[in-house]
Backbone as numpy.savetxt, mean C-alpha at the origin, in Angstrom:
# Nx Ny Nz CAx CAy CAz Cx Cy Cz
7.52 3.99 -4.59 6.16 3.62 -4.95 5.51 4.70 -5.76
5.47 5.91 -5.26 4.86 7.04 -5.94 5.93 7.98 -6.43
5.79 8.49 -7.64 6.76 9.44 -8.17 6.03 10.41 -9.10
5.37 11.39 -8.55 4.57 12.31 -9.33 5.43 13.21 -10.19
5.04 13.40 -11.45 5.70 14.36 -12.31 4.69 15.30 -12.96
3.41 15.06 -12.69 2.36 15.85 -13.32 1.75 16.79 -12.30
2.21 18.08 -12.34 1.61 19.11 -11.52 1.40 18.62 -10.08
2.48 18.23 -9.48 2.44 17.62 -8.15 1.79 18.54 -7.13
2.10 19.84 -7.19 1.56 20.78 -6.21 0.05 20.84 -6.29
-0.49 20.92 -7.51 -1.94 21.00 -7.68 -2.61 19.74 -7.16
-2.03 18.59 -7.49 -2.60 17.33 -7.03 -2.61 17.26 -5.51
-1.53 17.68 -4.88 -1.46 17.64 -3.43 -2.49 18.58 -2.80
-2.72 19.73 -3.41 -3.73 20.66 -2.88 -5.11 20.03 -2.93
-5.42 19.39 -4.06 -6.72 18.74 -4.23 -6.90 17.64 -3.19
-5.87 16.82 -3.05 -5.95 15.71 -2.10 -6.02 16.23 -0.67
-5.29 17.30 -0.37 -5.31 17.88 0.98 -6.72 18.35 1.33
-7.42 18.94 0.36 -8.80 19.38 0.59 -9.69 18.18 0.87
-9.49 17.10 0.07 -10.28 15.88 0.28 -10.03 15.31 1.67
-8.77 15.28 2.05 -8.41 14.75 3.37 -9.03 15.61 4.47
-8.94 16.94 4.31 -9.50 17.84 5.31 -10.98 17.63 5.52
-11.71 17.48 4.42 -13.16 17.24 4.51 -13.44 15.93 5.22
-12.67 14.90 4.86 -12.87 13.58 5.47 -12.55 13.61 6.96
-11.45 14.27 7.33 -11.06 14.36 8.73 -12.13 15.09 9.54
-12.71 16.15 8.98 -13.78 16.87 9.68 -14.98 15.96 9.91
-15.28 15.14 8.92 -16.40 14.20 9.07 -16.12 13.20 10.17
-14.87 12.72 10.21 -14.47 11.78 11.26 -14.55 12.45 12.63
-14.13 13.71 12.71 -14.05 14.41 14.00 -15.42 14.60 14.63
-16.47 14.63 13.82 -17.82 14.83 14.35 -18.51 13.52 14.70
-17.83 12.40 14.46 -18.41 11.10 14.75 -17.43 10.32 15.64
-17.73 10.17 16.92 -16.80 9.51 17.86 -16.39 8.11 17.42
-17.33 7.34 16.88 -17.01 5.97 16.46 -16.03 5.98 15.29
-16.26 6.88 14.35 -15.36 6.97 13.20 -13.99 7.48 13.64
-14.00 8.40 14.60 -12.73 8.93 15.11 -11.94 7.83 15.81
-12.62 6.99 16.56 -11.97 5.87 17.23 -11.36 4.92 16.20
-12.10 4.64 15.14 -11.60 3.78 14.07 -10.38 4.40 13.40
-10.43 5.72 13.26 -9.31 6.44 12.65 -8.05 6.27 13.48
-8.18 6.41 14.80 -7.03 6.27 15.69 -6.49 4.84 15.64
-7.38 3.87 15.61 -6.96 2.47 15.57 -6.23 2.12 14.28
-6.49 2.88 13.23 -5.88 2.57 11.94 -4.43 3.03 11.85
-4.02 3.94 12.73 -2.67 4.52 12.63 -1.55 3.48 12.68
-1.58 2.51 13.64 -0.52 1.49 13.61 -0.48 0.71 12.31
-1.66 0.42 11.76 -1.71 -0.29 10.49 -1.09 0.50 9.36
-1.32 1.80 9.36 -0.74 2.67 8.35 0.78 2.67 8.45
1.27 2.81 9.66 2.73 2.83 9.87 3.37 1.53 9.41
2.75 0.41 9.77 3.28 -0.89 9.37 3.24 -1.05 7.85
2.11 -0.73 7.24 1.92 -0.95 5.80 2.90 -0.13 4.97
2.99 1.17 5.26 3.87 2.03 4.47 5.34 1.69 4.71
5.70 1.48 5.97 7.11 1.21 6.30 7.61 -0.04 5.59
6.87 -1.13 5.70 7.33 -2.38 5.09 7.22 -2.34 3.57
6.23 -1.61 3.05 6.10 -1.47 1.59 7.33 -0.80 1.00
7.71 0.33 1.56 8.84 1.07 1.02 10.16 0.34 1.30
10.28 -0.27 2.48 11.47 -1.06 2.78 11.64 -2.18 1.75
10.54 -2.82 1.37 10.59 -3.92 0.41 11.11 -3.45 -0.94
10.67 -2.26 -1.39 11.20 -1.70 -2.64 12.72 -1.55 -2.56
13.17 -0.90 -1.50 14.59 -0.65 -1.33 15.40 -1.92 -1.20
14.87 -2.88 -0.45 15.59 -4.13 -0.22 15.69 -4.94 -1.52
14.61 -4.96 -2.30 14.63 -5.69 -3.57 15.67 -5.08 -4.51
15.71 -3.75 -4.56 16.70 -3.08 -5.41 18.12 -3.39 -4.92
18.29 -3.40 -3.62 19.61 -3.70 -3.03 20.05 -5.12 -3.39
19.13 -6.06 -3.32 19.47 -7.44 -3.65 19.78 -7.61 -5.14
19.27 -6.69 -5.95 19.56 -6.73 -7.39 20.84 -5.97 -7.74
21.48 -5.38 -6.73 22.76 -4.73 -6.95 22.78 -3.23 -6.85
21.63 -2.61 -6.52 21.57 -1.14 -6.44 21.62 -0.69 -4.98
22.59 0.12 -4.63 22.78 0.59 -3.26 22.14 1.95 -2.99
21.38 2.48 -3.95 20.84 3.83 -3.81 19.98 3.97 -2.55
19.04 3.06 -2.38 18.15 3.13 -1.21 18.94 3.00 0.08
19.93 2.12 0.10 20.74 1.93 1.29 21.53 3.19 1.62
22.11 3.82 0.61 22.90 5.03 0.84 22.05 6.19 1.32
20.75 6.18 0.99 19.83 7.24 1.42 19.11 6.89 2.72
19.50 5.79 3.34 18.92 5.41 4.63 17.52 4.84 4.54
17.16 4.30 3.39 15.80 3.79 3.23 15.67 2.29 3.49
16.80 1.61 3.74 16.69 0.21 4.17 16.49 0.21 5.67
15.37 0.77 6.07 15.08 1.02 7.48 13.64 0.66 7.77
13.39 0.22 9.00 12.02 -0.04 9.44 11.52 1.06 10.37
12.19 2.22 10.29 11.72 3.40 11.02 10.64 4.08 10.17
9.39 4.12 10.64 8.30 4.69 9.83 8.58 6.10 9.33
9.27 6.91 10.11 9.47 8.30 9.74 10.43 8.45 8.56
11.12 7.38 8.20 11.97 7.41 7.01 11.16 7.23 5.74
9.89 6.83 5.88 9.11 6.42 4.71 7.78 7.16 4.53
7.37 7.96 5.49 6.04 8.55 5.43 5.97 9.77 4.53
4.98 9.79 3.66 4.63 10.98 2.88 3.39 11.59 3.53
3.40 12.87 3.90 2.28 13.45 4.68 0.91 13.22 4.06
0.74 13.58 2.80 -0.57 13.44 2.16 -0.91 11.98 1.93
0.05 11.22 1.44 -0.20 9.80 1.18 -0.57 9.04 2.44
0.05 9.42 3.56 -0.25 8.78 4.83 -1.66 9.12 5.29
-2.03 10.38 5.16 -3.38 10.78 5.54 -4.43 10.07 4.69
-4.13 9.93 3.39 -5.08 9.24 2.51 -5.23 7.79 2.92
-4.15 7.16 3.31 -4.22 5.77 3.72 -5.04 5.63 5.00
-4.92 6.62 5.90 -5.68 6.59 7.15 -7.17 6.77 6.88
-7.52 7.77 6.07 -8.94 8.12 5.93 -9.63 7.39 4.78
-8.86 6.92 3.80 -9.48 6.30 2.63 -9.13 4.82 2.47
-8.11 4.35 3.20 -7.74 2.95 3.09 -6.75 2.65 1.99
-6.38 3.67 1.20 -5.34 3.50 0.20 -4.56 4.80 0.07
-3.26 4.69 -0.21 -2.43 5.88 -0.29 -1.03 5.51 -0.70
-0.04 6.21 -0.20 1.34 5.97 -0.63 2.33 6.48 0.40
3.57 6.07 0.24 4.66 6.54 1.09 5.64 7.36 0.28
6.68 7.82 0.93 7.73 8.58 0.24 8.46 7.64 -0.71
8.58 8.01 -1.99 9.18 7.08 -2.95 10.61 6.72 -2.61
10.94 5.46 -2.81 12.31 4.98 -2.65 13.03 5.18 -3.97
14.15 5.90 -3.93 14.91 6.13 -5.15 15.76 4.90 -5.48
15.70 4.47 -6.73 16.53 3.35 -7.18 17.16 3.73 -8.52
18.22 3.04 -8.86 18.91 3.26 -10.13 19.01 1.93 -10.87
18.09 1.68 -11.83 18.09 0.40 -12.56 19.40 0.10 -13.27
20.20 1.14 -13.55 21.49 0.91 -14.21 22.41 0.04 -13.35
22.15 0.01 -12.04 22.99 -0.76 -11.13 22.53 -2.20 -10.95
21.38 -2.54 -11.52 20.85 -3.89 -11.32 21.76 -4.93 -11.98
21.71 -6.13 -11.43 22.47 -7.23 -12.00 22.13 -7.43 -13.47
23.12 -7.80 -14.25 22.88 -8.00 -15.68 22.38 -9.40 -15.99
21.97 -10.14 -14.94 21.38 -11.44 -15.17 19.97 -11.32 -15.74
19.45 -10.10 -15.71 18.12 -9.83 -16.28 18.11 -8.43 -16.84
17.08 -8.11 -17.61 16.97 -6.77 -18.17 16.61 -5.77 -17.08
16.94 -4.49 -17.33 16.56 -3.45 -16.36 15.05 -3.40 -16.19
14.34 -3.66 -17.27 12.88 -3.62 -17.23 12.34 -4.68 -16.28
12.89 -5.89 -16.35 12.46 -6.95 -15.44 12.87 -6.63 -14.01
14.06 -6.03 -13.85 14.51 -5.62 -12.53 13.55 -4.60 -11.92
13.13 -3.63 -12.73 12.19 -2.62 -12.24 10.86 -3.25 -11.86
10.44 -4.24 -12.63 9.18 -4.92 -12.33 9.27 -5.65 -11.00
10.40 -6.31 -10.75 10.60 -7.03 -9.49 10.59 -6.07 -8.31
11.33 -4.97 -8.45 11.42 -3.98 -7.37 10.03 -3.36 -7.13
9.29 -3.09 -8.18 7.96 -2.50 -8.04 6.99 -3.47 -7.38
7.10 -4.75 -7.75 6.19 -5.76 -7.20 6.48 -6.07 -5.74
7.73 -5.82 -5.31 8.13 -6.15 -3.94 7.27 -5.43 -2.91
6.90 -4.18 -3.17 6.09 -3.41 -2.21 4.71 -4.01 -1.99
3.89 -4.14 -3.06 2.57 -4.76 -2.88 2.64 -6.18 -2.35
3.65 -6.94 -2.79 3.80 -8.32 -2.29 4.03 -8.32 -0.79
4.88 -7.42 -0.32 5.13 -7.33 1.13 3.83 -7.04 1.88
3.00 -6.13 1.35 1.73 -5.82 2.01 0.81 -7.03 2.08
0.76 -7.80 1.01 -0.11 -8.98 1.00 0.43 -10.06 1.95
1.76 -10.18 2.04 2.36 -11.13 2.98 2.02 -10.72 4.42
2.13 -9.42 4.70 1.79 -8.93 6.04 0.33 -9.19 6.36
-0.54 -9.00 5.36 -1.97 -9.26 5.58 -2.21 -10.72 5.94
-1.50 -11.62 5.28 -1.62 -13.05 5.59 -1.12 -13.34 7.00
0.05 -12.80 7.33 0.65 -13.04 8.65 -0.29 -12.56 9.77
-0.81 -11.34 9.62 -1.67 -10.81 10.68 -3.03 -11.49 10.71
-3.46 -12.03 9.58 -4.69 -12.83 9.59 -4.49 -14.08 10.44
-3.33 -14.72 10.26 -3.03 -15.91 11.06 -2.90 -15.55 12.55
-2.29 -14.40 12.83 -2.20 -13.95 14.23 -3.59 -13.71 14.81
-4.45 -13.08 14.03 -5.83 -12.79 14.45 -6.55 -14.07 14.86
-6.47 -15.10 14.01 -7.19 -16.34 14.30 -6.51 -17.15 15.40
-5.18 -17.02 15.50 -4.47 -17.70 16.59 -4.91 -17.14 17.94
-5.03 -15.82 18.03 -5.50 -15.19 19.26 -6.94 -15.62 19.56
-7.74 -15.61 18.49 -9.16 -15.97 18.64 -9.30 -17.39 19.17
-8.43 -18.31 18.70 -8.56 -19.71 19.09 -7.95 -20.01 20.45
-6.79 -19.40 20.74 -6.03 -19.82 21.92 -6.11 -18.86 23.11
-6.50 -17.61 22.88 -6.51 -16.65 23.99 -7.74 -16.81 24.87
-8.78 -17.38 24.32 -9.99 -17.58 25.11 -11.00 -16.46 24.89
-12.25 -16.82 25.01 -13.33 -15.86 24.76 -13.33 -14.73 25.77
-12.87 -15.00 27.00 -12.85 -13.95 28.02 -11.91 -12.82 27.61
-10.77 -13.17 26.99 -9.84 -12.14 26.53 -10.44 -11.39 25.35
-11.04 -12.11 24.43 -11.61 -11.48 23.23 -12.67 -10.45 23.61
-13.47 -10.77 24.64 -14.56 -9.89 25.04 -14.12 -8.78 25.99
-12.88 -8.86 26.47 -12.38 -7.80 27.35 -12.06 -6.55 26.54
-11.92 -5.43 27.23 -11.59 -4.18 26.55 -10.26 -4.28 25.83
-9.26 -4.85 26.52 -7.94 -5.00 25.91 -8.00 -5.92 24.69
-8.67 -7.05 24.86 -8.78 -8.00 23.76 -9.49 -7.41 22.56
-10.55 -6.65 22.82 -11.30 -6.03 21.74 -10.44 -5.05 20.96
-9.67 -4.25 21.68 -8.79 -3.28 21.03 -7.71 -3.98 20.22
-7.12 -5.04 20.80 -6.09 -5.80 20.09 -6.63 -6.36 18.78
-7.81 -6.95 18.83 -8.40 -7.55 17.63 -8.75 -6.49 16.60
-9.22 -5.33 17.05 -9.52 -4.24 16.13 -8.25 -3.69 15.48
-7.17 -3.60 16.26 -5.88 -3.14 15.72 -5.38 -4.10 14.65
-5.46 -5.39 14.93 -4.99 -6.38 13.96 -5.86 -6.36 12.71
-7.16 -6.22 12.89 -8.07 -6.14 11.75 -7.73 -4.95 10.86
-7.41 -3.81 11.50 -7.05 -2.61 10.75 -5.74 -2.83 9.97
-4.78 -3.49 10.61 -3.50 -3.77 9.94 -3.75 -4.63 8.71
-4.61 -5.63 8.83 -4.92 -6.51 7.70 -5.57 -5.72 6.57
-6.59 -4.95 6.91 -7.34 -4.20 5.89 -6.47 -3.18 5.18
-5.67 -2.44 5.93 -4.84 -1.39 5.34 -3.75 -1.98 4.46
-3.17 -3.09 4.88 -2.16 -3.72 4.03 -2.76 -4.24 2.73
-3.94 -4.80 2.81 -4.62 -5.24 1.59 -4.91 -4.04 0.69
-5.42 -2.95 1.31 -5.74 -1.76 0.53 -4.53 -1.16 -0.16
-3.42 -1.04 0.57 -2.21 -0.47 -0.01 -1.65 -1.37 -1.10
-1.65 -2.68 -0.85 -1.12 -3.61 -1.83 -1.93 -3.62 -3.12
-3.25 -3.74 -3.00 -4.11 -3.79 -4.18 -4.09 -2.48 -4.94
-4.16 -1.36 -4.21 -4.16 -0.05 -4.85 -2.94 0.14 -5.73
-1.79 -0.27 -5.24 -0.56 -0.06 -5.98 -0.37 -1.03 -7.14
-1.24 -2.00 -7.26 -1.18 -2.91 -8.41 -1.95 -2.39 -9.61
-2.67 -1.27 -9.42 -3.37 -0.67 -10.56 -2.32 -0.27 -11.61
-2.46 -0.71 -12.86 -1.42 -0.48 -13.88 -1.44 0.91 -14.50
-1.43 1.93 -13.66 -1.38 3.31 -14.14 -0.24 4.04 -13.46
0.54 4.84 -14.21 1.55 5.69 -13.55 0.83 6.64 -12.60
1.38 6.90 -11.43 2.71 6.53 -10.96 2.73 5.29 -10.07
1.73 4.43 -10.18 1.63 3.28 -9.28 2.57 2.15 -9.70
2.85 1.26 -8.76 3.77 0.15 -9.02 3.30 -0.72 -10.17
1.99 -0.87 -10.29 1.45 -1.73 -11.33 1.87 -1.34 -12.73
2.14 -0.06 -12.95 2.53 0.40 -14.30 3.88 -0.14 -14.70
4.76 -0.39 -13.73 6.09 -0.96 -14.03 6.05 -2.48 -14.03
5.16 -3.05 -13.24 5.07 -4.50 -13.16 4.64 -5.11 -14.49
3.74 -4.43 -15.21 3.21 -5.01 -16.45 4.14 -4.82 -17.64
5.12 -3.92 -17.55 5.96 -3.58 -18.69 6.62 -4.78 -19.38
7.25 -5.71 -18.64 7.91 -6.83 -19.32 6.95 -7.73 -20.11
5.66 -7.62 -19.83 4.69 -8.49 -20.47 4.01 -7.85 -21.68
4.33 -6.60 -21.97 3.70 -5.88 -23.07 4.52 -6.01 -24.36
3.85 -6.08 -25.52 4.57 -6.05 -26.80 5.34 -4.73 -26.94
6.39 -4.73 -27.74 7.26 -3.56 -27.88 6.49 -2.32 -28.30
5.59 -2.46 -29.25 4.84 -1.29 -29.72 3.91 -0.74 -28.65
3.36 -1.63 -27.82 2.47 -1.19 -26.73 3.29 -0.48 -25.65
4.48 -1.01 -25.36 5.37 -0.37 -24.38 5.69 1.05 -24.82
6.04 1.20 -26.09 6.40 2.52 -26.59 5.21 3.47 -26.53
4.03 2.96 -26.88 2.82 3.78 -26.83 2.54 4.18 -25.38
2.73 3.23 -24.48 2.52 3.48 -23.05 3.44 4.60 -22.57
4.73 4.51 -22.96 5.71 5.51 -22.53 5.44 6.87 -23.17
5.05 6.87 -24.45 4.78 8.13 -25.15 3.57 8.86 -24.56
2.66 8.10 -23.97 1.42 8.69 -23.44 1.37 8.66 -21.92
2.54 8.61 -21.30 2.59 8.50 -19.84 1.88 9.64 -19.15
2.02 10.87 -19.69 1.37 12.02 -19.06 -0.15 11.89 -19.11
-0.66 11.29 -20.16 -2.11 11.08 -20.25 -2.55 10.10 -19.16
-1.76 9.05 -18.95 -2.08 8.08 -17.91 -2.04 8.73 -16.53
-1.11 9.66 -16.34 -1.06 10.40 -15.07 -2.37 11.15 -14.87
-2.84 11.80 -15.93 -4.08 12.56 -15.85 -5.26 11.64 -15.55
-5.28 10.46 -16.20 -6.35 9.49 -15.94 -6.32 9.08 -14.47
-5.11 8.83 -13.96 -4.98 8.44 -12.57 -5.51 9.53 -11.65
-5.12 10.78 -11.91 -5.57 11.89 -11.06 -7.08 11.97 -11.05
-7.69 11.84 -12.23 -9.16 11.91 -12.32 -9.80 10.78 -11.54
-9.29 9.56 -11.73 -9.84 8.41 -11.01 -9.69 8.57 -9.50
-8.56 9.17 -9.10 -8.27 9.29 -7.67 -9.14 10.35 -7.01
-9.17 11.56 -7.58 -9.87 12.66 -6.92 -11.38 12.52 -7.02
-11.87 11.77 -8.01 -13.32 11.57 -8.11 -13.81 10.40 -7.27
-12.86 9.64 -6.73 -13.24 8.48 -5.92 -13.51 7.23 -6.73
-13.37 7.33 -8.05 -13.63 6.16 -8.90 -12.61 5.06 -8.61
-11.36 5.46 -8.34 -10.33 4.46 -8.02 -10.75 3.63 -6.81
-11.29 4.31 -5.80 -11.76 3.60 -4.63 -12.89 2.64 -4.95
-13.81 3.09 -5.82 -14.93 2.24 -6.22 -14.45 1.01 -6.97
-13.37 1.17 -7.74 -12.85 0.07 -8.54 -12.18 -0.98 -7.66
-11.36 -0.50 -6.72 -10.58 -1.46 -5.94 -11.29 -1.97 -4.70
-12.33 -1.28 -4.24 -13.03 -1.72 -3.02 -13.55 -3.15 -3.13
-14.19 -3.54 -4.25 -14.65 -4.94 -4.36 -13.48 -5.93 -4.32
-12.35 -5.55 -4.90 -11.18 -6.43 -4.90 -10.64 -6.57 -3.47
-10.56 -5.43 -2.76 -10.11 -5.46 -1.37 -11.04 -6.34 -0.53
-12.33 -6.19 -0.74 -13.32 -6.99 -0.01 -13.16 -8.48 -0.33
-12.91 -8.78 -1.60 -12.75 -10.18 -2.02 -11.51 -10.80 -1.38
-10.40 -10.06 -1.39 -9.16 -10.56 -0.79 -9.33 -10.72 0.72
-9.96 -9.74 1.35 -10.19 -9.80 2.80 -11.02 -11.03 3.17
-12.09 -11.25 2.41 -12.94 -12.42 2.66 -12.16 -13.71 2.47
-11.34 -13.74 1.43 -10.54 -14.93 1.17 -9.57 -15.23 2.31
-8.93 -14.19 2.83 -7.98 -14.38 3.94 -8.71 -14.82 5.21
-9.89 -14.25 5.46 -10.66 -14.66 6.63 -11.08 -16.12 6.53
-11.49 -16.53 5.33 -11.87 -17.92 5.12 -10.67 -18.85 5.29
-9.51 -18.39 4.81 -8.29 -19.18 4.95 -7.91 -19.34 6.42
-7.94 -18.25 7.16 -7.62 -18.30 8.58 -8.59 -19.20 9.34
-9.86 -19.09 9.02 -10.88 -19.91 9.66 -10.66 -21.40 9.36
-10.27 -21.68 8.13 -10.03 -23.08 7.73 -8.82 -23.65 8.45
-7.73 -22.87 8.51 -6.49 -23.35 9.13 -6.68 -23.63 10.61
-7.41 -22.74 11.30 -7.56 -22.87 12.76 -8.86 -23.57 13.15
-9.64 -23.99 12.15 -10.86 -24.73 12.45 -11.88 -23.96 13.22
-12.02 -22.69 12.86 -12.99 -21.83 13.57 -14.20 -21.58 12.67
């Protein structure tokens, strides 16, 4: 998913400072700290399945790189990037440890470029599928478990955990669709660009990295995707409500 080539150490230092400040703010607010703890399962699920999906898609296209490196796994510790995980917990968007793939191994039934687009899209798609699944679980519990369970301490925690899983998966999926390196979206759009635009995109990749860093550390990226995340969340809630008649 993420593959930094632009001054990775500096970027990580900046993000680490941002995370530290955010964590301190959470630590002084019990309610925010509780929300932070509840988000951890969602983070583990979102990152694990996102990275697994990249590796599995590449494997199905003929590349065994991810499999040979042990990344076709649902063990969260095989996929977590320390800073990216913290960002996902405190900011609602982040990244996992990149899955290595070799497009040269992809089936020749399609171009390597299309293969890369499919593998890149697999991660965000998996997150959106998970968001749909857990939305349906949320409304199924709401409809069939009974109001007494929903209002109980256990029921309240379960519903909050599921809500966090939904929100974090939407956040991770949408964030990675931004068409800027090093995000998945930058590879997804490649097959749809004219040849001259592709070449210009590749020639100026380092500039796009810089734009991404600026958008990320200034919080502009969050401002851009937050309305989209809210729109998708509302749409899923409406869908769940419609399906279960709630």
